[in-house]
N, C-alpha and C positions, 0 to 999 in steps of 0.2 A: 695256596702257598705260592704258586707261580706268580700270581698278581702281586703279592707282597714283595717277592724277590725283585720283580720288575720295578716296583715303586721305590725300593731301596736303591736300586741301580741308578734310577733317575735322580733321586735325592743326592746321592753321592756325586754324580756327575755335575749337578748344579753347584754343589759345594766346591768341587775342584775348579770350576769356572770362576767362582768368586775368589778363590785363593790365587789363581793365575792372574786374574784382573788386578788384584791387590799387589802381587809381586811385580807385575809389569809397571804399575803406577809408581812403585818405589823406585824403579829404574827410569822413570820419566817417560814411559811408553804407554800409549793408548791404542788399543785395537777396537774400534767401534763395533765391528762385526763379530766380536768374540761372543760365543754362545754355544748352545747345543744344536747339533745338526738335526733339523726337523725330520729328515728322511729316516734317520736312525731311530727316531722315537715313534715312527708310524707302524712299526712291526707289532705283531701280537704280543711278543715278549721283548720290549725295548732293550737294546744294547747301545746306550748313548755314545755318540762320538762328539768330540769337541771340534767345533768349527772355528778356526782362527780368523778366517776372512781375508780380505785384501788389505794391503797397506801400501803406503808410499815407499819410495826408495830410501828416504831418510829414516823412516820407521824400521825398515828391514835392516839398515845398517846399525841402528841402535839395538835391535834385538840381537844381531850377530855379535856386537861388542859386549852386550850383557852376558851372553852365553859363553863367550870366550874368557870371561873373568875367572 
């Protein structure tokens, strides 16, 4: 049961990353490092975290502007 729950958590996290990537693309923003944090997946019962990664100042400004809308 625990393994199935963990698998569902990882699947859900992967779906959220896809949704976030698509939403950012709609706003003209690309975060190449966007993905799941591998350390959070290494646990016996993974609890995935989303890794946004690094970005340029211009990308950070675009994210701020998109969030402020």
